[in-house]
C-alpha positions in Angstrom: 0.0 0.0 0.0 1.8 3.1 -1.2 -1.0 5.8 -1.4 -2.1 8.5 1.0 -4.3 5.9 2.8 -1.5 4.0 4.4 -1.2 4.0 8.2 1.9 6.3 8.5 0.4 8.8 6.2 -2.9 8.7 8.1 -0.9 9.5 11.3 0.8 12.4 9.5 -2.5 13.7 8.2 -3.9 13.6 11.8 -0.9 15.7 12.9 -1.9 18.3 10.3 -5.4 18.3 11.7 -3.9 19.1 15.2 -2.7 22.5 13.8 -6.0 24.4 14.3 -6.3 23.1 17.9 -2.7 24.1 18.6 -3.2 27.6 17.2 -6.6 28.1 18.9 -5.0 27.2 22.3 -2.2 29.7 21.6 -4.5 32.5 20.6 -6.7 32.0 23.6 -3.7 31.9 25.8 -4.0 28.3 27.0 -0.3 27.3 27.0 -0.9 24.1 28.9 -3.4 22.8 26.3 -1.2 24.0 23.5 1.7 22.2 25.0 -0.3 19.0 25.2 -1.3 19.3 21.5 2.3 20.1 20.6 3.6 17.0 22.5 1.0 14.8 20.9 2.1 16.1 17.5 5.7 15.4 18.3 4.8 11.9 19.4 2.9 11.3 16.2 5.9 12.6 14.2 8.2 10.0 15.8 5.5 7.3 15.6 4.7 7.7 11.9 8.3 7.4 11.0 8.8 4.2 13.0 5.6 2.7 11.6 6.6 3.6 8.0 9.9 1.8 8.4 8.5 -1.1 10.4 5.7 -1.8 7.9 7.9 -0.8 4.9 5.3 1.8 4.0 7.5 4.8 3.1 5.8 6.8 0.4 6.7 9.9 -1.7 3.6 11.7 -0.4 4.6 10.8 3.2 8.1 12.2 2.7 6.4 15.4 1.5 3.7 15.6 4.1 5.8 14.7 7.2 8.2 17.7 6.9 5.3 19.9 5.8 3.3 19.1 8.9 6.4 19.8 11.0 7.0 23.2 9.3 3.4 24.3 9.5 3.3 23.5 13.2 6.5 25.2 14.0 6.2 28.3 11.8 2.6 29.0 12.6 3.4 28.5 16.3 6.3 30.9 16.1 4.2 33.5 14.1 1.3 33.2 16.6 3.6 33.5 19.6 5.3 36.5 18.0 2.0 38.2 17.6 0.7 37.5 21.1 4.2 37.4 22.8 6.8 36.4 23.8 8.6 35.3 20.7 10.5 38.2 19.2 9.8 39.1 15.5 13.5 38.8 14.6 13.4 35.1 15.5 10.3 34.5 13.2 12.1 36.3 10.4 15.1 34.1 10.8 13.0 30.9 10.8 10.8 31.9 7.8 13.7 33.4 5.8 15.6 30.1 6.0 12.6 28.1 4.9 11.8 30.4 2.0 15.5 30.5 0.8 15.6 26.7 0.9 12.3 26.3 -0.9 13.3 28.9 -3.6 16.7 27.3 -3.9 15.1 23.9 -4.4 12.8 25.3 -7.1 15.8 26.9 -8.9 17.7 23.6 -8.7 14.7 21.7 -10.1 14.4 24.1 -13.0 18.2 23.8 -13.5 18.5 20.0 -13.6 15.0 18.5 -13.3 15.7 16.9 -9.9 13.8 17.7 -6.8 16.1 16.6 -3.9 15.8 18.0 -0.5 17.8 15.6 1.5 17.7 16.5 5.2 21.1 17.3 6.8 22.1 16.7 10.4 22.3 20.5 10.9 18.7 20.8 9.5 17.5 18.1 11.8 19.3 19.7 14.7 17.8 23.1 13.9 14.3 21.5 13.7 14.8 19.8 17.0 16.0 23.1 18.5 12.9 24.9 17.1 10.6 22.3 18.6 12.4 22.7 22.0 12.0 26.5 21.7 8.3 26.1 21.2 8.1 23.7 24.2 10.2 26.0 26.4 8.2 29.1 25.3 5.0 27.4 26.4 6.7 26.3 29.7 7.8 29.9 30.1 4.2 31.0 29.8 3.3 28.5 32.5 6.1 29.9 34.7 8.0 26.5 34.7 11.3 27.9 33.2 13.5 30.9 33.7 13.4 33.6 31.1 17.2 33.7 30.9 17.4 30.0 30.0 14.6 30.6 27.4 16.5 33.5 25.9 19.6 31.4 25.7 17.7 28.6 23.8 16.2 31.2 21.5 19.7 32.4 20.6 21.1 28.9 20.1 18.1 28.0 18.0 18.5 31.1 15.8 22.2 30.3 15.3 21.4 26.6 14.4 18.7 27.7 12.0 21.0 30.1 10.2 23.9 27.5 10.1 21.6 24.9 8.7 20.2 27.3 6.1 23.8 28.2 5.0 24.6 24.5 4.7 21.6 23.9 2.4 22.6 26.9 0.3 26.2 25.6 0.1 24.9 22.1 -0.9 22.7 23.8 -3.5 25.5 25.9 -5.0 27.7 22.8 -5.2 25.0 20.9 -7.0 24.2 23.7 -9.4 27.9 23.9 -10.3 28.1 20.2 -11.3 26.6 20.7 -14.8 27.9 23.1 -17.5 25.5 26.0 -18.4 23.3 25.4 -21.4 23.1 21.6 -21.2 20.1 19.5 -20.1 
């Protein structure tokens, strides 16, 4: 079974459906409920990958939907938390700019050589993990469970990791683009 209807893809789709609940809880300043939804989404993210490997049900749509669900959850969470506080706007600009640059670079490379390859890097995975930790810690900050100084340190580390991973993707893209002479297909 390699369509959208396989079990891992269903789990990923359900994670996408958690997005409205997550954002609603953020907007109505219910950080505990938002944290519960975020942790459920994180659990489903780990679970769908394990199930896909275990059942040998990796699909092209799944490899597209899984990171999409992660990105929608993190970016919309950061934007919302920036609008209502406490995430600073500069942080959201860093996160969104990296993703836009990677997406546009992937499009340019696809137009260049007809291949759509966005292989995750260890720095990209580390940045995504740090972004998730930042979301969790921001909600814990709102619940008064963490110190603002520790939260600000994590915010800075996450921003640096996000920029470094973005630069690595740009570097990989430039190297790939330079592998074929101009004018040839």
